[in-house]
N, C-alpha and C positions, 0 to 999 in steps of 0.2 A: 506487098503489105499484108499482111495477115489479115486474115479475119477470126475474132471471136469464138461470133455466133453464124452456123450454116447459116444458109439461104434459106433452109425452113423452117429453121428456130418458130416459135413462136414469144412473142413477150406482151404484156400487160401493155391495153390497150389504153386511152388517156379518158373514156369515160368509164372505165373499172379501177382507173385509176386514182381517180376523183369520185365514181361511191363508196374501196371502201374512207379515204380518211371524211367521209360524212357517215359512213357510222362510226368512224371510231370515236370522229371527234360529238355526237348524241353520246359514245359510251361515254366519252369525258364528261361530260357536261355532266348526265346525269351521277355521275358518281361524285362533284362537286359540288352538286346539290345536297344531297348526304354530307355532307362535310358539319355545317352549322349546327344541323339536328342529332348525328354525334355527339355534339361538345354538350350541346343541351343535355341530349341525356347522363352526360360524364359530371357535367354543373352539380344537373340532381340527384345523383349519387353522390359525390360527396358531401352535399346541407344532410342525405339521409344516412348517413356512414359516421358524421358529426353530429345530426342528433342521435342517434341510436348511438353515440358515445358518451351524452350527457345523459341520459334517458338511464344508461348501466349504473353511470357512478350515482346519479341521484336516488332511483332504489336501493343501489349498497351502505349508502347512505342513509337512508331511510330502515330499511331493513337494520341495522348499527343500534338503532336506540333504546338507550338500557329501559326498567319500568320505573326508573327511578329522578330520566332525564326528560327534558323538555320540550331539548331541539336537536333535532340532527348537530351531528358536527361538523360536517362541514361544510352546510353550503343553510345550516343555519334558519332550518324551515321545521317550525310550531311545531309538535305532533298532541298533546297534552288534551290537545282541545279544536272540538269542530271550527277550521276554518279555513281561510282561499289563501293564496294569495300571488304574486308574480317575483321570480331571479328572472337576467338578463346576461348571455353568455354571447361572446365576443366573435370574429371569423373561424381559429380553433377549438372552439370550446369552454375555453376556459373560463369561468367565474368571474365578471365584474367586478363584484363582493353588493355587499348590505345593501350601498345606498346608489346603489345604482337605477339610473331610470331609463324609461323607450328613449328619452332623449339623447343619450349619454348616444355620440357615434359610432364608439365600437360594438354595438348590439344590432346582433343577429341572427340571433335565439331568445323567446321568450319562456322558458319553463312557468308553463299554471298550475297550479295544484289546491283540491279541494280536498276535505279532510272528512271524513262523511261517519260515525257510527255507528254502527251496520244494530245493535241492540244494546243492550245494559250491559252482560254481561261478555258479549261479540269482540271480533277485537277492529281495531278500529280500520275505513279502507280509504286508503289514499288514488283520488285518480289525478293522473297528470300528465301534463299533453306539451309538449312541443312543438312549435310554428315555428316561421323564421318566410321571411325576412321581419324580424319582431318591431320593427315600427309599420310597417302593414295593417290595413282595416281589414281587410283582405285576405292572409296568408298562401302563400306559395304552397307549401307543403306542411306537413303535418301529420309528427307520429303520439301515438297514449299508448296510456299502459294505465291496467286496474292493481293494485296492490296491495292486499293483505296485511298490514302494522304488524306484526306478532315481536311485543315489546318484549324485548331478551330481557331475562334480571342481571342488575349488571353487580 
């Protein structure tokens, strides 16, 4: 019978194989521990992106309000006087309607606004905030914006 290894060749000992397996398993366990944190960051990023999309849509809606109208066209936010209020959105960023309340099961994002007059001649200023989750007393995330409402002549 022919030998595959010469008698003087070296091989790995059982101790070396055990140490290598220990090092590999330590690395794999460390990587597996990072996966939940990475998934949490992805989820947080998705919430923030959806909130920014809502914020963009609401600010565009408010900027398009003409000087002879009292409410924004899409989200029906009154802009003719100093006021504040809330609107609710689902997980995809779709508005749930003017009659939606925080008790709605679909409410994930809460839009809050406050419109204040800067001066008698100046345009009003809207302070907009989007919080998630909508039902939480202390939100996990928030996106804020200050918007000067220059009323377009219609």
